C-alpha positions as CSV (number, residue, x, y, z in Angstrom):
1,M,-0.3,-0.3,-0.3
2,K,1.9,3.6,-0.7
3,P,1.5,6.0,2.0
4,I,0.2,8.9,1.6
5,H,2.8,11.7,0.9
6,T,0.0,14.8,0.5
7,T,1.1,17.9,2.4
8,N,-1.9,19.5,3.5
9,R,-3.7,20.7,6.7
10,H,-4.1,17.8,8.3
11,T,-0.6,16.7,7.5
12,T,1.1,20.2,8.7
13,L,-0.6,19.6,12.4
14,R,-0.7,15.8,12.7
15,A,3.6,16.5,12.2
16,A,3.1,20.1,14.5
17,A,1.3,17.3,16.6
18,L,3.6,14.6,17.5
19,A,6.7,16.7,17.0
20,R,5.7,18.3,20.3
21,I,5.3,14.4,22.0
22,A,9.0,14.0,21.2
23,Q,9.6,16.8,23.1
24,T,7.3,15.5,26.3
25,E,8.9,15.9,29.6
26,P,8.6,12.5,31.8
27,F,5.2,11.0,32.6
28,L,3.0,8.9,34.9
29,E,-0.7,7.6,34.3
30,G,-2.8,8.6,37.5
31,S,-4.6,11.1,39.8
32,L,-2.1,12.1,42.4
33,C,-5.3,12.6,45.1
34,P,-4.9,14.5,48.6
35,V,-5.8,12.1,51.5
36,K,-6.9,12.8,54.9
37,R,-4.6,11.9,57.7
38,P,-6.2,11.7,61.0
39,G,-4.2,13.6,63.9
40,C,-2.2,15.9,60.8
41,Q,-3.0,19.0,59.8
42,Q,-1.6,18.1,55.3
43,P,-3.0,16.2,54.1
44,G,-0.9,13.1,52.9
45,W,-1.1,11.9,49.2
46,H,-1.7,8.5,47.2
47,L,-1.1,8.8,42.7
48,T,-4.2,6.6,41.9
49,F,-4.5,4.2,38.9
50,K,-5.2,1.3,37.1
51,Q,-3.7,-2.3,36.6
52,K,-5.2,-4.2,34.8
53,A,-8.7,-3.6,35.5
54,K,-8.1,-2.7,38.5
55,T,-8.0,0.8,40.2
56,R,-4.2,1.1,42.8
57,T,-3.1,3.5,44.8
58,V,0.8,4.3,46.4
59,Y,1.5,6.2,48.3
60,V,3.7,9.3,47.5
61,P,6.1,10.6,50.0
62,M,5.3,14.7,50.5
63,D,9.0,15.7,49.4
64,L,8.3,14.2,45.7
65,V,4.3,16.0,45.7
66,A,5.2,18.3,43.1
67,E,7.5,16.0,41.0
68,V,4.6,14.2,40.6
69,K,2.0,15.9,39.5
70,T,4.4,17.2,36.9
71,W,4.2,14.0,36.0
72,T,0.9,13.5,35.9
73,Q,-0.4,16.3,34.1
74,N,2.5,15.5,31.7
75,Y,0.9,12.9,30.9
76,K,-2.3,14.7,30.5
77,R,-1.0,16.8,28.0
78,L,0.7,13.6,26.1
79,K,-3.4,12.2,26.1
80,K,-4.4,14.8,24.7
81,L,-1.4,15.4,21.3
82,V,-2.1,11.3,21.1
83,R,-5.7,12.9,20.1
84,E,-5.4,14.9,18.4
85,V,-2.1,12.6,16.3
86,S,-4.7,10.1,15.9
87,R,-7.5,12.9,14.4
88,H,-5.7,13.8,11.9
89,G,-5.3,10.2,11.1
90,L,-8.3,9.5,10.7
91,A,-9.4,13.0,8.4
92,L,-6.1,12.2,6.4
93,I,-7.8,9.0,6.0
94,R,-11.4,10.0,5.2
95,G,-9.9,12.5,2.7
96,H,-7.9,9.9,1.2
97,V,-11.1,7.8,0.4
98,A,-13.3,10.7,-1.0
99,D,-10.9,12.6,-3.0
100,R,-10.2,8.5,-5.0
101,R,-14.0,8.0,-5.3
102,A,-14.0,11.9,-6.8
103,A,-11.4,10.7,-9.4
104,E,-13.7,7.5,-10.1
105,R,-16.3,9.4,-10.4
106,G,-14.7,11.6,-12.9
107,R,-13.4,8.8,-15.1
108,A,-16.7,7.1,-15.0
109,L,-18.0,11.3,-16.6
110,T,-15.5,10.9,-18.7
111,R,-16.1,7.7,-20.5
112,R,-19.8,8.5,-21.0
C-alpha cells in the first residue's frame, strides 16, 4: 500500500503534534489525590491508577508531591496530543477515500 504523501492541513497539524509529543517531559499515568490523615494538619498524597482493570493506590512522600503532580499533568497533555494525532490521521484517511471516489466519478463521467 502506498503511503499518503499529500501535504494538507491535517499532515501539517499531525506533524506538529508528533513534534510536541517528542518534546514531552517525563510522565506518569494516574491521579494525585489528597488523603486526610488522622491527627495531621496536612493531607497525605496517594497516586491512584488502573492496573489490569483494578484501581491501585501508591503513597507519595511529601517531598515528591510536586514532581509527581508535574508528571501526571504531562501525561494528561500527552493523551491530548495522542488524540490530536489520531484525529488528523482519521481525517487523512477520510480525505483519501473521498479523493479517490471523486477521481473514480470523474473517470466514469469522461468515459461516457
